[in-house]
N, C-alpha and C positions, 0 to 999 in steps of 0.2 A: 504493500500500497503507499502509496506517494509520502512524503511526509505533510504536512501544515505548516505553510513556510507566512501563514500573516503574520506572527507573533515578531519572526525575524524582517519583515516587511515593515512593520512597524516602526520596530526600533531602528530599522536604516534610515527611514523617514523621517524620525526625530532627532536623529544626531547627525554630524557632521566630518569630525576628523575623526576618522574610523581606520582603525589600525589591523592589518592582515597578518597574520603569523602562521606560520606554519612548523613543521619538526625541523632539530637539528640535521646537518648536511640534509637538506630538503631534494626533493627528490621531482621526476618532473611532473608526475599527479600534484604535488604539494606548490610548486612556484606555477605550472599553468592555473591551477584553480584561484591563486592572488593575483597573478595578472590580468586572466580574464575579469575577475570579480571588479578587482580595482578600474580597469579598461571600463566600465559599464557604470560606476560609481563616477566618475569623472562625468562621463557623460549626464549624469543628474545633478552634476552643479555641486555633488560632494567634495571634501578632498580626504580620498583615501593616504592611508602611507604604508608598502609592502615593506616586512620586515625579516629578514631571518636572527636566529641566533648562533647560525655557526660560520665558517667558510663557503661562499657559492663555489661548488663545485668548477672545476676548469669546465668541462662537461656542458656545462649549462650555463658558459658566460656568454654564447650568442644570445641566448634570450634579449639583455640588458648590456652589451657592449660598454656603452659609456658612463653606466652604473645611474641611471637617470631615475630611475624607478625604486630598483631594490636597494635598500637601505641595509647595512649592519646594525644589528641590536649589540651591543656591549653592554654591562654593567659600570653603575648602576640603571642605565638608561633615561637619565634624566630629561634628555630630549626627545622624547615620546610621550613626556607626561600629557603632553595637552591633546590626546585622543581624549574624544568624550566616549566613544565606543569601541571595546576591542572583540574581534572574530577570531578564535583561532580552526586552523583550518587541517585536517587529514590529521591529525592526533588530538587524543585527549588524555593525555598521562604524561605527566612529572618530568619523568625521565626523557621525555624527549624535546623537552623546551628547555634545556640548556640552561645559562641565565637569567632568561625569562621568567623558568620557574620561581624565582625570586622577585621579579617585579610586578608579577600578576596579583598575586594577593593585593598588594599594597595601593592598587588604583580600583578607586571607589565609582567606578565606571558600570554601566551595563556590561554580560560577558556572553561572548556566545561559542560551543563549540558545533563547528561543522567537519561532520567524518562518517568514514563506514569501514572503520577498525570494529573487532567484536570487544576490544580490550578498552576501558573505561576508566579514569579518576575523579574523583568529584574535584572541579577545579574552579568550583564555587561560580558555575555560568552555565546558561540554559543549552540544554544539549540539544541539536539538532543532527542524528544520527542514524544511519541508514543502512545497515549490515549488508542488503541484500546489493547496494549500487556497487560498480566496479571498479567504480573510482569516486572520488571529491569531485574531480570535473565535471561528473553528471549533477551532483547536487551542486555546484557552481552555477552549471547551467539553468540548474531549475529557480536558483537562487533570482538570474538575470532575467527570466521569464516572469517570475513573478513576481520581480518589482517592474516592470512592463518598462525596461530599460533596451535599449537597441543590442542586437548582437552585431558588432562591430568584426571584421576580418581579422582584426587583430586578436580579438576573444576568440573567436573562433579558431581560430591557429593554434591556440596556447590552450582550450579547451580540449582539440582534438589531440593534441600531445599528450595529453592527460588520462585520456579514455586510452590511448593506443599503446603507451605506456605499463599503465597498471593492467591490460590484457594481454600483456605480453606478445605486442601489435597482432591481438583478435586470437589468438591461437590459445588461448588459460583457458577451463573450465568454469570461469566466471564469464565471458562473452556469453550473450544470447542475441535473440535478433533484435531487440530492442537496444543492444548496442550496436549493431550495424543502422539501425534507422536513426539512431543520434549522428553515428559518423554520418549518414549520407547528409544528416542534415548541415551540420558545419561544414563538410564539403560545400555544397549551396551556398552557406553563409559565406565563402573562400580562404577556407581552409585546404593546405597544399599539400598532401601526405609526403610528395617525394623529398623534396629539401628538409624536411624533417625528419626522417628514416637515412638522409644520409649523414646529416648534421651529428645525429646521435649515435647510429649505428656501423658509420662506414668512415668515419671521422676520427680518429685516436691518434695521440698523440705516440712518439716511441717509447716514450715512459711506462705507459699505461700499458702496451705489448709488452713488454721487459718484467712489468710487476707480474702479469698475467702469466709469462713462463715459471716466476717464481712459483707461483703459488700453484699450479700443474704438475712440478717440477714434486710438492709437497703433496699431492694429493694421496689419500689413504682410505683404504676398505677394507672394513668389518663388519660385526654382525652378521656374516653368510654372504654381502655384498649388499646389505641393505642400507647400511650408513655407508656417505661418503662424506668426508672431510679432507680441508686445506686449514692453513695459516698462514698470519701475514703478521711479520715481526715490528718491531717500531724502525728496528736499522733499514729494513728493507725500501724503505721510500725514498731515504738519501743516496742507497744503493744505486738504482735505479733513475730517481731524477723524480718518483712519482711522487700522489700526493694521496692522505686517505680517501678523496673521493671517488680514486681510480681504480677501487676495489666493489664499486657496483654492482659488474656486471660476474665477477667471477664465479657466483652462487651457482649461475646458470649451467656454468659448467661441470662444477660438482652434478649437478643433480642431472643434467643427461649420461650420467655414467648407468649403463645397462642395467639394470637390476636394483637402482637406487630406489629406497622408499624415502630417505630423508636424508637430506645433503646440509651441508653446517659448513659455515667459515667463520676462523676462530682470531678476531684482530685486535692483536696488542696496542693497548693505550697507552700514550705516555707515561701518565703517575702510574702504572702497573697497573692499572684493570684489562678487562678483555670484553670488548664488541663480540657477539651472537647474532650470525645472521643464519634462520633456520629455511629451509624451503622442504616441504612432501609432495608428494603424490595423492595419496588418496586413504591411505592407512590409519595416518596419526595424525591428531588435532595438535600442531607446532605452537598454537597459540597457548594453547596449557601448558603445554611442555615449557616455554619461557616466561610465561606469568611464576613457574616456580622459582624464576631466575628475577624475577622485577620487572621485567619485559609481557610482551604480549603484541598481538596484530593479530593478521587473520588466520583462518586455520589451516593453509597450505604456505603461506609465509607470515612470518614474524621476526622481533629481533628483543635482544636483550643485551644488557651492558651490565657485566659482572665486576663486583669488587674481590675480584681474585687474578693471579699470576694466570698468565696465559695456560700453563701445564698443569693448572690446579681446574680452571675454568674446565680445560679440555675434557677433563677426567668425570666432574659432576655432570658435565652434559652430557656425554653419552652412557653414563649413567643412564639419566633419566628417561634419555632417547631410547634406549635397548629395554629400559620397564615399559616404554609408552610402545613399543612392536610388542 
């Protein structure tokens, strides 16, 4: 059942300076949703501000090459206190907000979460969550339509990117007839899939490919071939000139191993913690496994950040996944 957007529409109509935030290490769905909705708000005479609480991954620099729209949120965030409405998009958990998690509770303004992930914390915000939506981009599209705002070519391009990437370019199980219907409408509104695909999947710096090579060389298969995992060490980035954002597609290679039910990528963090990406086929709900470690997400795609060294996190997560299998 579609969400009732009327409360959010009323909030937006009553406010002017609207802060749009997404999760740390933003992806194409979060960024595309932010940029599309911001464009519609500008056309309504509003003053949206698009912010991220971590670095913009290099692969998405083409979305705002002059950095005229996407702003960096850095603690304490005093330059964002002019916001009179805050919309958190594509996440509803504290651990995905970085330093913004300390800023948000202190803002005495209306707040809303717009998301499609099952795992949700109480952010002190009204929730507009639809776990049946294949992407937050769909929800951003529904908001734009509910507002009666124009759907520009720029917005359509960003929404198509959100929709296409979060469905694995229309090949994942969350792709439906309605997904293709929305894609059709976005193309009719001016979205051009060809340059998007080329930019996202056929344009890579050598450093990203070298990092992928390291990850592939470390692939391990355990639990009778049902679990495939690899790991990235902090020193790997400097060693090949890569950045953490270059790890985004590695999980898909691990998942592609024949017989794999669950794929994992363990990424060592500078502070000694470990970030873990989870992907599954059908037998395991990896969001429930990730939640055991303070993370979460979707049934077949989740993540967690664990306050353990990489070897300790690897042992604990592998044990939990084996139990789930």
